[in-house]
N, C-alpha and C positions, 0 to 999 in steps of 0.2 A: 504494500500500500504506500503511495507517495506521502511525503511529509507535508506539513501544513503549508509551507512556502511554495512547494511544487503544486499543491492543489490550487492555491490562489492564482499561481501563474497560468495553470491550465484553464482555469475558469475565466481569467481575463482574456486569454487568447481566443477562447470560444466566444466570449461576449463581443469581441471585435468583429467577428464574422457573422454573428447571428442575424438573420434577415427578419426575424419576427419581433415586433415591438413588445408583445406580451411576454415572451420568454426572456427577452432582454431585460425588461423591468424586474422580472422574478429573479434572474441571476444577479443583477446589480445589487439587489437588496441582500441576497445571500453573501455576496462578497463584502459589502459594506458592514454587515453584521458580524462577519468573521465566523459564520456557522460552519466550521470545518467538518463537523460530523455529517451534515447534510451535503456539503460539497463532496465529501468522500463517497457518499452513496451515489452521486451523480457523475463523478470524474475518476472513480477508482478503476474503471475499465470502459468497455464499449458494449452496447447492445449487440449481441451476436446475430448475424444473418445466417439462417439455416433453411432447412426444407419447409419450415413453417413461415419463411420470410422473416419479418420482424413483428414483435408484439411486446408492448410494455406500457408503463404508466406515462401519461403526458407530463411534460415538464422540460426544463432546460437541462442541457448536458448530454454527453454521449451515452449515458445509461438510461435515457428517457426517450420517449417518442416526441419528436419536434420537427420543425421544418428543416433544420440543419441536418439532422440524421436522415430525413427522407430525401433531401437533395443529394446527399452522398450515396444513398441506396440507389436512387434513380440514375445517377451518373455511373455507378458501378454496373448497373444493368445495361445501360447504353453501351458502355465500353465492352462488356461481354458480348452483346449482340454484334457489335462491329468486329470484334476479334474473331468471332465464329461465323462471320459472313451471313448473319441472319438479319438483313436489313431491307429485304425486298417486299415489305408490307408495313402496315402501321403497328404501333403499340397502342392497344385500346385500354382505357383506364376507367374504372368504375369506383364508386365510393358510397359509404353509408351515411347516416345522419349524425354520427358522433362529432364531438368537438374536434375541430381542425381537419376533419376528413376532406372537405372540399378544398381547403388550402393545400393539403398534401397531394390531392389529385392534380390541382393546377400546377404545383411545383414540378410534379412528375412530367406533365405535358410540356412545360417550359424547358426542362432539362433535355427531354427527347428531341424537341425542336432544335435546341441549341447544338445538339450532337449530330444534326442532319438526318434524324429519323422522324418519319411522319408519326404524329400522335393524334388520337381521336378520343374524346372524353364523352362518356355517357351524359345525357342531358340533365340529370338530377340524381339524387340518391335513389338507388334501385337495388333489388336483391342481388346477391353475389352470383346466383345461377344465370342471371341475365348477362353479366360480364363473361362468365365462362362460355356461354352460348355465343356471345358476340365475337370471341376470338376466332373461332373457325368460320363463323358466318361471314366475317369481314376479311378472311384470309390474313389475319394479323400474325406478326412474328412473335408477339408476346402480349401478355395482359397483366395488368396490375389492379388489384382490388384493395382499396383502403378500407379496412374494417378490423375491429377487434371481436367480431362475431358476438359471442355471449359472455365475454369478459366483463368485469366490473366497469362502472361508468367512467372511472378515471383513466381507463386504458384506451389505446388505439393500436392499429396494426397495419401491416403492409404485406399482402399476399401476392406472390409472383407466379404466373403461368407462362409456359412457352407456347409455340405456335400450334402444337398438337391439341391445345385446349386443356391440358392437364397441369397440375401444380408441379413445380420443380422438384426433382429428386437428385441425389448425388450422381455424378460429380458437379452438376451445374451449380448447385448451391455454393460449394467451396470455390468454384471459379468466379462466381459473381462476388462472393465475399472478398476474394483476393483483389478484384478490381476496385471494390469499395475501399479497401485498406490502402490502395495505391494513390488515392486522392489526397494530395498534400493540403490543399486549401480550397474553400468554397469559392474563392475569387478566381480559381482556375476553371470553374464550371459555368459556361455561358447559359444564361437564362433569359431569352428574349421575352418581351411582354405579350407578343402575339405570334401567330403562325401555326397553331394547331387547330384542329377541327372540333367543334362541339356538335355531337350527333343530334339528329332529330329523333322522333319516336319510331323511325323505321325499324331499328334493331329490336326494340321492345315489342313492336307489332309482329315481327318475324318470330320472336321467341314465343309469344302468345299463340300464334298460329301453330307452332310446333307442339304446344302443350296438348292440343286436340288429339295428337297421334298416340298419346299414352292410353287413351280410352278405347274400348271396343265399340265399333259402330252399333248404334241401336241399344246399347246397354241401359239398364235402369238408372235413372238419375234422381231418385226420390229422397235420399237421406238428407235430413236437416242437421245443420251444424251450428255450433257456437265457435267463434274464431277469435283468437288473440294474436296480435302482431308483436306483443311484448315490447311496446314502445319503439319498435324498429320500422323497417322500410317495406315490410311485406304486404301491407293491407291492399294498396291499389292494384298491385299485380295479381294477388290471389283473387280478389273480387272480380277482376276482369276475366281471369281464367275460369272461375266458377260460372260466371255469366255466359261466356262462350260455350261452356260445356252443357249448359241447361240445368244445372243444379239449383235448388232453392238458394236464395241469397243467404249467406251465413249471417247469423246474428252476432254483432260485434261486441266484444268487451270494450265498452266505450273508453274506460279509464286508461286502456293500454293501446288504443287503436292508432294514435298518431305518433310520428317520430318524436322522441324527446331524449336528448343525450344525457339527461339527469336520471332517467329510468326511475321516476319517483315512487312507483308502487312496489318495487322489488329490490331486494338486497343484491341479488345477482340475476341479470336478465337471461336466465337459462331455464327452460321449462323443467329440467331435471331437479333444480334446486328446491329445497323445502320452502313452501309458501308462494312460489312464483305462479302457481296455477290457482291460487285461492279465489281470485276474482272470476276466473273462468268457471270454476265449480259453482260459485254463487249465481252466476248468470244462467248456468245450465239447470240449476234447481228451479230457477224462475221460469224458463221457457221450455224445458224438457225436450231437448234435441235428441237425435240418434247418436251423436258423436260430438266430441270437442276436438278441435284442431288448433294447434299452436305452432307458430314459427318462432325461431330465435330472432334476434334483431336484424341479422342480414339475410334471413329467410332461406338459408341453405339447409337448415335442419327442420324436421317436422315431428311434432309430438302429438299424441292422441290420448284421449281419456274416454272411458266408457262407464255406463252405469253398471254397478256390480252389487250383488247381495252377499254379505258376509255376516254370519251369526244372526240371521234374521233381519239385518239392517241394510237397507239399500242406499247407496250413495255413489258418487263419482270417484273413479280412481284412474291414475295414469297407467297407461300400458308401458311396459318396459320397451326400450328400443329393440331388444331381441324379439319381443312378442310382435311388434309391428313388422320387423324384418321377416319373420316367419309368415305372417299373414299376407304380406305383399308377394312373397315368393310363391305361396300356395295359390294365390289369385292368378299370378302369371302362368303357373303350370297348368291350371284349369283352362286358361285361355290358349294353351298350346304354344307358349313361348319356347323358342329354341335359342341355343347359345349357352355361354358359360355363366354359371351363378358363382359369385365370389363374395368374400367377406374378409375382414381382418381377423387376425388370430385371437383377438380379445372378444370376439362375438360368439354367439351360441353355435354349437356344433349341429343344432337342428337343421340349419340350412343345408349342410352336407347330406343329411338323411333325406331331406325333401328332394334334393337334386338327384341323389343316387336312385331313389325309387322312380323318379320321372325319366331316368336314363339320360340325364343332362351332365355335361362336364362341370366340375366344381374345383375352385381354387381358393387357397388361403393366402393372405398377404400380410405384410407388416401393417401396423396401425396407420390409418390415414388414407384419404381418397387419392392422394398422389400415387399410392401403390395400387389401390383397387381399380382406378380408372385405366391403368396400363395393362390389365389382364387381357390376353389375346381373346378375341371373340366374345367380349363381355356382353351379356344381355341384361344382367341385374346384379347390382352390388350393394352391400349395406355394411354399416358397422353400428355397434350397440349404442353409440353416442348420438342417436337420433338422426343418422345420416343415411340417405337412400338415393341410389342412382337408378332410376327406372327407365330412362331414355338416354343411354350412353352415346347414341349417334348424335343427339342434340346437345347434351351437356355432359361432359366428361368430368363430373364432380357430383357431390351430393346436391340435391335440389329439393327444397322443402315445398315448392309450389306443385310440381308434378307429382311428388309423393302424396301430397294432400288430395289431389284429384283422384289418384288411383285408389287410395284408401277409402275415399268417399264413394267411389264406384263400387268397391267391394261391399261396403256397408249397405249400399242401395240394393245390390243383388241379394244379399242375405235377408234384408228387410222384406223383399218380395216373397221370400220363402218362409217368413215368420221366424227368422233366426237372427243372431247377433254375431259380432266379432268374437265374443267369448265362446259362443257355441263352436265356431270354427277352431278356436284354440284348443277346446276340449277334444275335438275330433283329431287334431294333429297330435295331441298327447297320447291318445289311445293308439294311433297309428304308428307313432315313432318313439314313444316313451315320453314321460314328462321331463322336459328340459327346463330346469329352474335356474335362473341366474341372479346374481347380486353383485354388489361392488363395495369394497372397503376403500374409501377415498379419504386421505389425510391431507388437509391444506396446512402449509407451514409458512412461517415468516422467515425461518432460517433454512436455506436450501441444503446446508450441510447435514441436516437431519435426514433428508432423503438419501443422500450418499451413504450415511452411516447405516441406514436400514438395509440398503442394497448390499453393502459390504458384509453386514452381519449374516444376511441370508446366504451369501456366497460362501462365507467361511464356515457356517454351521447350518447347512440346509436341513429343513425338517424331514424326518423319516416317516411321519404320519401326521395327518390333520383330521380332526373329528373322528379319530379311531380308524380312519381309512389309510391303508399303507400307501406311501408315495412309491409308485412303481417305476417312475422315470423322472429325473430332475435334469432340466436343460438350462444351461447358461446361454442365452441367445446372443450374447456379444460375440460368440464364436460362429454364429450363423448356423443354418441347417442345410440339408440337401436342397430344400426349396426356398429358403428364406435368407436374404442377406443379413449381416450382423446388425443387431440393435441392442440397446441397453434394456434388457429384460430377462426375466426368469420364468420358466414354465414348469409346472409340476403336474404330472399325470397321476391320478389316484384311481383306485378301483371304484368306478362309477362317478368320478368327479374330475375337475380340472381347475387349476389356479394359474393365473399369470400376474406377475408383479412388474410394474414399470413406472418410471417417472413420467409425468405428463409432459408432452412436448410444448404446451401452450400456457400452462398455469403452474404455480408453485405447489404441486400436489404429488403425492405418491399414490398410485392407483393400483388396486388389486382387483382382478376380475375373477369371479367365482362361478362355477357351473356344476350342478349335480344332475344326474340323469337317473330317474326312477322308473322302472318298467311299469306299465299299466295295461291290464288285460281288458278292462271294460270301464265305461263311464262311471259306474257305481264305485269304482276303486279310486277315483280322482281325489276326493277329499282326504283320504288316508295318505295317498301319494304326496299331495301338497303339504300335509302336516309333516311327513317324514322329510321332504325336501327342505322345508323351512327350518327344521331342527338341525339338519346337516349343515345348511348354509350358515346358520348362527354359530355352530360349533367350529366350522372352518374359519370364520371371521375371528373368533376368540383365539383359537390356537395360532393363527397366522399373525395376529397382533403381538402375541407373546414372542413368537419366533423372530419377528422383525424388530422388536423393541419399540413398537409404536403404540 
C-alpha cells in the first residue's frame, strides 16, 4: 500500500485529468481533508477489467467507476479493436438509467470516434438484450452496455461484447486490459464533441419484431400477469412485446415501474433478494393474476412467482431460477425444439435429464452467459441466477423480455388445461426425480474472507456433508476434460452436488447446492420435498463449518 504522501500525489495527478466536475469536487474535498484512509480505498490499486468488464461503486479514483476509468476502458477497447483489425463496422453502445450511465455511454462514443471507429448509441436507456441484439443486427464489431444490472444503487458497470454478439471471454479480456494499462494519460485520448450516430427506434423495433418468433403461432395467450421493472428500464419494452404478442396487458407494480437510480423501495434491486418482491406479492393479492413476472433493472434477467399452498395456507412464492429453467426447457421440448440445451455448472442437473430423455444434445459450461452463448448449436441456455436465452439466433445473452413471453405462453397453455406451472413441476419431479436446489451466499466487506474460505476448503476438503459421502472432490482451477480453469470447487455426493465459488460481480462467496430424491408417484412428493429440505439444510450447516463461514 502506498504511503500517505504517495496517495496524495496520486490523487492530485488524477484530479488534474478528471473531466467530471462532480468527481473533481468529491476528490478535492478528500485531498483537502487529508482523509488518507478513504484515499487509500480509492488509489490503492485499479478496478480490474475482466470477463465481466468493469463493475464497482461510483466515485473518484481508479478503484471506483467514473468517467476517467470509463474513458480509459473505452480507449483500451478501441486500441484492441484496431490491433486485431476489427474495425470494419461500428461499436454500438447501450446504457441503463443508473447515475452516470448516459455520461459513460457518451464518453465511450467520443473515444471510439476519436480513434477513427464508427460509434452508434442507442436512443435512450433500454434493456441490455436490446444492445446484445443490436450488435449482430447492425453488423457491429463490438458492443458496450453501461449497466450494473442488479447491483446496489451506488454501483455502475461496463459490459463488453465482441462482434459475435457474445460477452468477452479470455484471452480478449486480458488483451483489452493490457491496452487499458498502456494508456499513460487521458490527455492522450482524443474525445471529439460530435461525430457518432444516435440511433432511432429502428433497432428496438427490429428487436421487438424478433420477440414474436419465440412464441408458437396460434398458441394460447390468456395468462394474466403482474409485472415489476424493479425501478429499471424494462417496462416499455416488455409492455410493447406483450402487446404485440396479444397477451393481456400486465398489471404494473406502480411503485417500481419507472426508472429510478435510487431504487427507493428495495435494498438490492434483485428479484432474488429478500423483500425485493414484496410489492409484487401485495399487488398480486389484490388483482389475483396467473403469474408474477419481474425483471432486474437492465431486464436481462426474468423472475417469476406463482400462487402456492403450503400447510393449508395459500400465498405467492418465487420460483427458483432452476425451476423456471426446467419449465422453459420442458415447454420447448413439447414444442419440438431441436438443438443443444446448455447451462452453467452451478445450475440444476435436471436440464440434462430433460435433454437426454428428449434425445437432445446437452452441454455444461462455466458460470456466465459469455460461456453459455458460445455453445455450438445452442437452442436454449439458462443459469440459476434468473438468466434464460430462449432465442440464441436473436440475442446471444440472457434476455428477460423473451423469457417472460415464453413463460407466459406456457402459463397460458397450462391454464387452458386447468393446470398451473406447479403442476408441470410436479410432473417433471415424478418423471426425472425431485431436483431441489438452494444456495448459501455470504456477502463480505473484506474480500480476504472469501480467499480464506476457499483456501480452507482446498486444504481440508470435506469427506461428507449431511451424512452423505463426498464421492468426488474437484478443484476447478485445474480445469476438467470439458471445462477451462476457474476459481471453484465441486463436490459430488451420493444423491447431491455442491459447488463453491467467489462471485464474479459482487463481494460474495456463493455455494450452490442440489439434492436429487427419487419419486415414484405424485403422492410421494410431499415426503420427497421434506427429505430434500432437510438434506439441503444439513448440507448448508456442514459446509458453513467446513469453510469457516
